[in-house]
C-alpha positions in Angstrom: -50.8 -90.4 1.1 -53.9 -89.8 2.9 -55.7 -90.6 0.3 -54.5 -94.0 0.2 -56.3 -97.2 2.0 -53.5 -97.9 5.1 -53.5 -101.2 7.3 -51.7 -102.9 9.2 -51.5 -106.4 11.9 -50.6 -104.6 15.6 -48.9 -106.7 18.6 -46.9 -107.1 20.3 -43.9 -108.5 19.9 -44.2 -108.0 15.8 -40.2 -107.0 14.3 -41.1 -111.2 13.4 -44.3 -110.9 11.5 -44.7 -112.0 8.1 -48.0 -110.3 7.3 -47.1 -107.0 5.9 -45.4 -109.1 3.7 -48.8 -111.5 2.5 -50.8 -108.2 2.6 -48.7 -106.5 0.3 -48.4 -109.7 -2.5 -52.0 -109.9 -2.2 -52.4 -106.5 -2.7 -50.3 -106.1 -5.9 -51.6 -108.6 -7.4 -55.5 -107.4 -7.4 -53.8 -104.1 -8.3 -54.5 -101.8 -5.3 -52.5 -99.4 -5.0 -53.0 -99.6 -0.5 -50.5 -99.7 2.1 -50.0 -102.2 4.5 -47.8 -101.7 7.6 -46.5 -103.3 10.8 -47.2 -101.8 14.1 -45.5 -102.5 17.8 -49.3 -102.0 19.8 -49.0 -104.0 22.9 -51.3 -104.6 26.0 -53.7 -102.3 27.2 -52.6 -100.0 23.8 -55.1 -100.7 21.6 -58.0 -98.4 23.4 -54.9 -95.2 22.2 -54.7 -96.2 19.1 -57.8 -96.8 17.1 -59.1 -93.3 18.7 -55.6 -91.9 16.8 -57.0 -93.6 13.4 -57.7 -91.6 10.7 -60.4 -91.8 7.7 -58.4 -93.4 5.5 -57.9 -96.7 7.4 -59.8 -100.1 6.2 -58.5 -102.1 8.7 -55.8 -104.1 10.9 -54.7 -107.7 11.9 -54.7 -108.5 15.6 -52.2 -110.6 16.9 -50.5 -111.1 20.9 -51.7 -109.9 23.2 -54.5 -108.3 21.7 -57.0 -110.7 19.8 -60.1 -110.3 23.6 -59.0 -107.4 24.6 -60.1 -105.3 21.1 -63.8 -107.3 22.1 -65.2 -104.8 24.0 -64.3 -101.9 21.9 -65.8 -103.5 18.2 -69.5 -102.4 17.4 -69.7 -106.4 16.2 -68.3 -109.5 15.6 -69.2 -112.8 13.5 -70.0 -115.8 14.9 -66.6 -117.1 15.1 -65.2 -114.6 17.0 -67.8 -114.5 19.2 -67.8 -118.3 19.3 -63.9 -117.7 19.7 -63.5 -114.7 21.8 -61.4 -114.0 19.8 -60.8 -111.5 17.1 -57.2 -111.2 14.7 -59.3 -109.3 12.1 -61.2 -105.4 12.6 -62.7 -104.1 9.4 -63.2 -100.4 9.7 -65.9 -98.7 8.1 -68.4 -96.1 8.6 -72.3 -95.4 9.6 -73.3 -91.8 8.6 -70.7 -90.2 9.6 -70.0 -92.4 12.8 -66.9 -95.1 12.4 -66.9 -98.7 12.9 -66.2 -101.3 13.5 -66.3 -104.9 12.7 -64.8 -108.4 14.9 -63.9 -111.5 12.5 -61.7 -114.3 13.8 -59.9 -116.4 10.2 -57.8 -117.8 12.4 -60.4 -121.4 12.2 -61.1 -121.3 8.8 -57.4 -120.5 8.2 -56.4 -123.4 10.2 -59.8 -125.7 8.5 -57.5 -125.2 5.6 -53.8 -125.5 5.7 -54.6 -128.3 7.5 -56.2 -129.7 4.9 -52.9 -128.9 2.9 -50.6 -131.1 5.1 -54.1 -133.8 4.7 -56.1 -133.6 7.4 -59.6 -133.5 6.5 -60.9 -135.2 9.9 -59.4 -136.1 13.0 -61.5 -138.0 16.2 -58.9 -137.5 18.8 -57.0 -133.8 19.2 -54.2 -132.5 20.8 -54.1 -128.6 21.9 -51.5 -127.3 23.3 -52.0 -124.3 25.0 -55.4 -122.3 25.9 -55.1 -119.1 25.1 -56.5 -117.1 21.9 -55.0 -119.4 19.2 -55.9 -122.3 21.0 -60.0 -121.6 21.3 -59.4 -121.5 17.6 -58.3 -124.6 17.4 -60.6 -125.7 19.4 -63.3 -124.6 16.7 -61.6 -125.9 13.8 -61.2 -129.2 16.1 -64.7 -129.9 15.9 -65.5 -128.6 12.1 -62.6 -131.2 11.7 -65.1 -133.7 13.0 -63.6 -135.0 16.0 -64.6 -135.9 19.3 -62.8 -135.9 21.9 -59.7 -133.0 22.5 -57.7 -133.2 24.8 -55.9 -129.6 26.7 -52.6 -129.7 27.5 -51.8 -126.7 29.8 -48.7 -125.7 32.2 -52.3 -125.3 34.9 -55.8 -126.8 34.4 -57.2 -123.7 36.0 -56.2 -122.2 32.9 -58.0 -124.4 30.9 -61.8 -123.9 31.7 -62.9 -121.2 29.9 -62.3 -123.2 26.5 -63.5 -126.7 28.5 -66.9 -125.2 28.5 -66.2 -124.1 24.8 -65.1 -127.4 23.5 -68.7 -128.7 25.7 -70.3 -126.2 23.2 -68.9 -127.4 20.2 -70.1 -130.6 21.5 -67.1 -131.9 21.7 -65.8 -134.3 25.3 -63.0 -132.6 26.3 -60.1 -134.0 28.8 -57.4 -131.5 30.6 -53.8 -132.9 31.0 -50.9 -131.2 32.1 -47.6 -130.5 29.9 -45.5 -133.0 32.3 -47.7 -135.6 31.6 -47.3 -135.7 28.2 -45.1 -138.4 28.2 -47.6 -141.2 29.6 -47.1 -144.4 27.4 -50.2 -144.3 27.1 -51.6 -141.6 25.4 -52.3 -140.5 21.8 -53.5 -138.6 19.1 -55.2 -138.7 15.3 -54.0 -134.3 15.2 -51.4 -132.6 17.6 -51.9 -129.1 17.6 -49.5 -126.8 19.3 -50.9 -123.5 20.4 -47.4 -122.4 22.5 -45.0 -119.4 21.6 -42.2 -119.2 18.9 -39.0 -120.5 21.2 -41.1 -123.2 24.3 -38.9 -126.4 25.6 -40.6 -128.3 27.4 -40.1 -130.3 30.1 -40.7 -134.1 28.3 -41.7 -135.1 25.4 -44.5 -136.7 23.8 -43.9 -140.4 23.4 -42.0 -141.7 20.5 -45.2 -143.7 19.0 -47.3 -140.6 19.0 -44.9 -138.1 17.5 -44.4 -141.0 14.8 -47.7 -141.0 14.3 -50.0 -138.0 14.2 -48.7 -134.8 12.3 -48.0 -132.0 14.9 -49.4 -128.6 13.4 -47.1 -126.1 15.6 -48.1 -122.6 15.0 -45.0 -120.9 15.8 -43.1 -120.6 12.5 -40.2 -117.9 14.3 -37.3 -119.4 15.1 -38.0 -122.0 13.5 -37.7 -125.4 13.8 -39.2 -124.9 17.8 -37.7 -127.4 20.1 -41.5 -129.0 19.9 -40.7 -129.6 15.6 -37.2 -130.6 16.5 -38.8 -133.7 19.3 -40.8 -134.2 16.0 -38.4 -134.7 13.5 -36.3 -136.6 15.8 -38.9 -139.6 16.0 -39.8 -139.4 12.2 -43.1 -137.6 12.9 -45.0 -135.3 10.4 -44.3 -131.5 10.9 -45.9 -128.3 10.0 -45.3 -124.7 11.0 -47.7 -121.5 10.9 -46.8 -120.4 8.1 -49.2 -122.0 6.3 -52.4 -120.7 8.8 -50.6 -116.9 8.7 -51.3 -117.5 4.7 -54.3 -118.6 4.8 -55.9 -116.7 7.4 -54.4 -113.6 5.7 -56.4 -114.4 2.2 -59.6 -114.3 3.8 -58.1 -111.1 6.0 -58.2 -109.8 2.4 -61.5 -111.1 1.4 -62.5 -108.8 4.5 -61.1 -105.8 3.5 -61.4 -106.1 -0.5 -65.4 -106.7 0.0 -66.5 -106.9 3.7 -67.4 -110.6 3.5 -64.8 -113.4 4.5 -66.6 -115.3 2.1 -66.3 -113.7 -1.0 -63.8 -115.0 -3.4 -61.1 -111.9 -4.6 -60.9 -111.7 -7.9 -58.2 -114.3 -9.5 -58.4 -115.6 -5.5 -55.8 -118.7 -6.3 -53.4 -116.1 -8.1 -53.3 -113.7 -5.5 -53.0 -116.9 -3.0 -49.4 -118.1 -4.7 -48.8 -114.3 -4.8 -49.2 -114.2 -1.4 -46.8 -117.8 -1.1 -44.4 -116.9 -2.9 -43.5 -113.6 -0.8 -43.4 -116.4 2.6 
């Protein structure tokens, strides 16, 4: 078993993760006898986990709460990871006999691709709920979609400071509002991206006119539908779950694990994507 390349998704909680099913489907389609598992690694435990890895390990997928905890443990990061200060993919390599850890953020291109599948190729005004690592990826994705203005909606405005700085770095006009104010009658947006944890229930709702006109992309997918998604459906609005993001960011992770390059298409990539989609 030690000769079989190993990979895993790490985070806590991790039991709901669909990543093992996605990655296993991809490697089967590629004819690779690789092992991909899930491991519950909580806050503060990542460094010890990395130290204990053997030579058979090839890479890791990271979810919360590890996307930022991993940063000081890496040898290098790609441009998007550096920009967003968030890593969800670690490629394990070697240099002169020393193990190396390279960090990537596949959430940004994954989100752009998922939104494209839902008919969103451009958005002038974007609303982002939350201010964590995934919200930073959503901010970068908004910039790639040509956004001019982004409204960050959070419980505590002070927690949005780094996200506002990122938006300004990307050339965006960023405003901050509280979750309690989302029902303001004049609120408008082309796209709403929620990065709130699955199971979050809000005390107030977006105006029905906004829910009916703007796509809600909810990165949560378990439990589903989320309370926010249900509120959109009640207003005859359009909702996309986080499964699309999960699928497309995972495809780019597979590129990294197989070729070491997020931009290098896989052999028969469309067949690989189809196999991964069928595994969801």
